[in-house]
N, C-alpha and C positions, 0 to 999 in steps of 0.2 A: 539520305535523308528527303522525305516529301517537305514540298515548299507548300505549307498552307497560310495563307491569310484569310480569317473569318469576314462575315459582314458584321456590321452590327449598326442596328436601326436606329437607335439614339443619338447615334454618331449622323446618319441619312436625313435624320430630322432638322439638324442646324442648318441657320443661314447666317450668312454675315453680310457686309459691304462691301466685299473685297471683288476688285476688278476681276472677269475670267479670264481666264487666260485663253490664248488662241496659239496652237502648236503647230507647224507645219510639217506632216510627216513623213519618215524619213525611213527608208528602205533599211533594214540589217542587213550591212556590208558581209560579214562573214558569216552568214544564213544564206546560201545558196542554193535552190532545186530539190529543197528538202523531199517537195512531190513528186518531182521525178519517176514516171512510172506508177505513181497511187492514185487512185480513183478516192472521189468525197463523195457523200451525199448528206444535204443538208436537209433536216424537215422544220418549218418556220410556225411558230403558233401566235396569235394576238392581232396585234393593230398594223396601220401603216408604219409606223416607227420600226417595228420586228423586221416587215418588209422589206425596210431601207437598209436596216444593218446588215439582212442578210446578203446582201446586194454587195457591200461593201467584204464581207466573208470571203464570198466568192471570188472578189476582185484580189484580197489575200492569197488565196489559196491556187488562184490559178495561176498569180504572177510567181507563183513557187515551182509551177508545173503540173500541181495537181490538175485534172480532170473529174468532168462531173459525173454521176452515173446517178441511174433510177433504179438498180437492182442492187439490194441491201446485203445479199451475200457476199458481190463482188468488192463492196466498198472498203477502203483502207482507215479510213476514216468516217465515222456518224456524228453529225455535230446537230442536236437539238437547239434551237433559238427558242427561247421558251415566252412564255405571259402570265404575269402573275396577277391579271385582273379580277380572275373568279376562281372559284373553288375548280370549278368543272374543269379548265385549262390545265390546271396543274393536276389533278387525277391522270388526266390524259399522258400526261408527261412521265408522271410517277409508274402507269402502266406499260408504256413504251421502254422506259427503262429493265423495268420487270422482264419485257420481253426480249433484251438487245443480249440478256445475260447469257442466252443459249447460244448466240451469234460469235457471243464472245468465247466461250468454251471450245468453238469450231476453229476459229480461226482466233487464236491468244494476240496476233500481233496487231488485230483490228482496234482504234481508238477509239473512245467513247468521249464525247465531249457534249457539256454542257455549257450555253450560254444566254444572254437576254436577262430578262427581269425577275426572276425565280431563284438565281441565285443571290439576288441581290438580300435575301430573307434570310437570319438566319435557322429557321425552324428547318429550312429547306437545304440548307445544306448539310445541318447535322442530320439529318435524315438519310440524305445521298451517302453521309461519310458511314452512315450504321448499317444503313441496309443494301445498298448498292456501289458495292466497291470495285466492283468492275468498272467502274467510269473512272476515265484517265484524267480528265479537264475539267476544269471548273472556273470560269470565270466572268464577268459583270458586264454592265452595260457600259460600266467607264472607260474600259481596257480593251476594246475590240482590237484595237490600234496595236498590241503589242501580241496577238494570237499566235503569230510565225516564232517570236520568240518561245512562246511556250512549248507551241508544237516541236521547236529544234531539240528543249529541254524532256519533254515525255520520251519521245524518238529517242534523245542519243541515253539518258541516262534509266530510260524505262521505271519509270516511278512517275506517282499521282503527283500533280499541281493542282493545288486551291488556290485563285487570287481573285479576289472581292475588294474592289475599294467601295468603302464607304465616305462619301464626299458628294461636296457640291456640283463638282466637275468643271472639267475644262472642254473647250472644244479643240478636235483635232481637226486641221484640213488637208487638205490633196490627198485622203485617203483613195487605194484603186477599188473601181466598182466594177462588176460585172450585172449590166440591168436583165430585169426577167423578161422585160417588154420591149420590143425594137420602136414604136412610136410612144409609148405614154411613159414619163419618168418623174419620180420621187423627187422633190428638191427640199430635202431639210433647211429650214430657214430658222431654229430656234431648239432648243433642245431642254426636256426637264421641266417642273412647274412648281409653282410657288401656292396654289390656290387652297389645297390641304382639307379638299372635301372630304367630309368625317367617316367616309365608307370606300376611299380609294387609296390605294398605297403608289400609285404612282409618283408621289412626291420624293417618298422615300427609295424608290428603283432609279431611277430616271435622275435623281439631280435637282438643283434649283434651275429658273428659268434664264436661259444664257442665251443672245443672240449671237448667228453670225454677223460678219461683217461682211455690207453689201457689196463691196469689191470681191468679193468671192462667192457669193451668191449669183452675181453678174458674169463672173466665169464660168461658171459651172454653166448655168442657163445658155449661155451665148455657145458653150461647145456642143450643147446637147441640138441647139438651133444648127449648127453645121452639119451634124448627123442626122437632121433628118427629121428630127422627134416632132408630132403634132400637138400634143398635150403634156405639161408640165403640172405637176399637185404639189403645192408650198404647204410644208409637212413641220407641225408642229402640236403638241401637247393643248396649246392655246394660244393660235398664231395671230391673236388680236392684239396678244402682249409684248410682240416684238418691238423691239427698240426702247424698252420703259425701263432695260437693264445699261444701255449705254449714258456714261457720267460725263463724254466729252462732244456728242453731241446729240441733237433731237431729230429721230427718224421714225417715223411710226411705221408700223403696217401700211395704212393706206397711201403713203409715202413710197414704201415699197411694191407695192401693188399697182401704184398707177405706173411708177419706173420702170417696173418689167411689162406691164401691158402696153407704153409706147415701141416694145419690140416688137418683132414679126411674127410673134408665136400667135401660130391660131388659134389657140385654147389653153385659159389657167384656169387652175381649180383652187382651191384652199381646203385644209382639214387640220384640227378641229378648233371651230371657233368655243370660247366662252362668252356668252350672253352679255355680263357684265364690261367686255370690251369694245364690244360691238359699234364703233363710233358711226356716228352722222356719214362724215369723212369715207369710211371704208364704203357706206350704201353707194356716197355719188359717186364713186370709182368702179362700182358695180352696175351703178345705170349708166355712167358717161362709154364704158368700152367695151364692146363687142366682142372681144376677144375674154374677156373675163366672163365666164358662161353663169347662166341665170341658175345656179344651184347652189343651195346654201346646208353643211349638215349642222345644226345648232342643237345642243343635247339640251333638253329642259330638265330631265329626269325624275320632275312631277310636278304635279298641279296645284298641291295644298299648301300653302304660305307655310304654315306648322312644319313639313316634313322640309320645305326648302331649308328653315332656317336650321332645323338638326343637321340638313347635311351639309352646311355652311357652304352653302351656293352663291350668297352676297343678291340677290335681288327676289323679286315678290312674283308671281302669277301675273301681277296688272303690269309689272316692269316688263317682264317678256311678253305679253300681249301686245302692249304699245310698241315693242321693237320689233314685233313681227307685222305689225300694221303698217308700220313706218315701209320695212324692206319690201310689202306687198303695192304702197302706194307709189314710190319710186321704181321698184321693178315690177309690172304689174306680170311678167312671164317667170318670176321665180317659183322655181320648183324647194320647196324645203322641206327636208328630213329632220330626225331629231334621234335621241338617245331615252327611254325611261326606265326606271327602276319602279318595282311594285313589289311590296312585303318587305319594305324600308320598317325597321323597330317604331313602334308605334303609330303605325299607318291604320288610322280607322275607317272603315265604310266611308264617312264623309270624306276623308282626305283622298282615296280612290276615286270617288263621284266626282273630284274637283280635276284629278288630273283627266279623265273621260271628258268633263267639259272642256279642259283646254284645247285636248286632242282636237276636238270639234271647232272649236273658234282659231284655232292655228291654222287649220285646212291641210296638214301635212300630208306628202305624197309618199310616205315612207318612214320607218322606223326601226331602232335595234331595240327589243324591249326583254326584258331580263328581272327575273327573281334576284331579290337581293343577295348577296352572298358574301357574310362576313370574312376581313381577311386579318391575321392576325397583326397586329400593332397597330391597328389605324383605330380610332375613338370610336367610332361603332360598334366595332366589335366589344365594346364591352357595354353597350347599350342593351336594356333586357327586350329581346323580341317575343311579342305577346300574338305576333301575326303566326297562325297556324299556318303548315306547310300547306294543308289542303287548299286555305284560303286564299293563299299566296297565290298557287297555281290559278284556280277558278278566275283570279283578277288578270291575271297573264293571257288565260284564251279570253276572256271578255274584252279585254286591252286588245289583242292579236285581233279582232275581229272588226273595232273598229278602226285600227289602223288599215286592215288589209284593203276595208272599202272605201281610204285616203289612197291605196295604191293604185287601185281601176279606176278611182274618177281623176285623177291625174295623169295616168294615163290616156284615159278617154277623151279630155279634151286635146288630144291631139289627133284625134281621128279624122280622115281627109285633109290633113294637113299636109306642106312640106316639111321637112327636117331636113337638118344636116348630121350624118353619122359616121362617123369615126371607124372605118371598118376596122376589125381586129384580127378577124380568121373565120373558120369554119363553125357553125354551131357546135355546142356538145353534144347536142343529140342528133342533131341533122348532118351529115356528111356534105349533101349538098347545097346547105343553108348558109348565108353568110350571116355575120353578126357584128355588131358594133353598140355603141353608146351617144346617143344625140347629147346637145349643149345642154340638155335639162338633164342628162344621165341616166336617159331612158335609155333601156335592152332593145335594140330592133334586130329582127330575123327579116333576111328577104334575100331572093336568088341574085346572084350578079357571078361575073367571072372572076377566076381566082386575080386578075393583074390588079386589083383597086385594093386589096387589103394593103391595107398603113395609107390611104388615102381619104380624104373627106369628102363623101359623095351625096347629093340630094336623094332622099326618098319620100316617098306618098305613103302615108299610114293607113293603111285597108281595114284593120282590127285589132282591137287594143284587149291584151288581156290584162290580168290581177298584176302580171309579174315581166309580161313585156309583151311589145307590139310587132306584128305584122306587118309587111310593109313591099311596094315596089319599088325598084331602082328608075329613076327618070334616065334615061339614054339620052 
């Protein structure tokens, strides 16, 4: 008999005052080397949190003897780690599941698994069960640590397993990881979200806000330093609210950031920030420490107070611009990027013009821009959407033109200047050109020896383009 435990959005909405459990991962002693002689392939969709989850999944699999492959036909396990933030992302996953059916026919022993945010939605699990019965394993965001147990069941019993928890969530420490990058690392400092923006499914798929204890974070960061990592990015759905859930101590994101900045880490980044929790103390830490890089991703979503209220963003346009001006005053060299949604239900032409006005005043040097996508189960999905698709599309084009001007303006300010670049490898388009990112998160292409990959080097910027900079290494 198949093991089936479906998600429930109503349960996922609930929040309590109960303390978060911290669980130290223990290997399944009765399960060993189930991946010996087998190959796995993972497709990752979505945000940095999903990428970090994939690194844990890789660690769990390789600990059991699985080896990675990029060849679909050679894979014994195909796992799709999914994103639920927009309809487009979900449609890509369903398209891929349909394509995998033919591979399963050729190789019936192939295990197909779906993980991540999509399985946390009731409608998604029902659709997979009805239309994609060749999927062997479905699990969500709260039980990645049980992957090996689930695979053992599927392999041994040759039956489907669906196990999705709809709960506030725990914190699982000491999970194995195989990192994607040799020089830059994600470090989760918290999980979940309690903001409940009306358009967003994340609070239902990722659970409540829960912060990792600092001793575990420092242990992970110190291990990364020993391995020679040059840059760490602190991850959370809202990193600024780190520590607010602690009942037994007062320890904020600003405290954590400053304590980490005192370590010999060349570069520290963080994402994502919610404007309502971006404190003066955080700004002071960024201004004080050179290794906290001058780059902030600060999603605004809209420049209209009426739309911000409908989105439940908990700040006004004026609040946001006041924060931005404070950041520029304290950290003049900062680069700011953002997220913006157009076509939100009820967005008038005047609302859209307010957004354009904010983009000009905030002087963004980049933005992720989207047309509103209704997510079933969120409050906004029930709003009357009177914005015509063509109008929303035209607004996106207009917004992108303005954002692209910001990209170029932000890059041009570095022409003729020396910048520090973390060299990541060869350019994706030119195999004789190296590339890497500056402290302001600008992509730089330049010629240099292969031996400097993984190092931070000085480069003079000779030419600024919209999406990148061309430079020459300083010998």
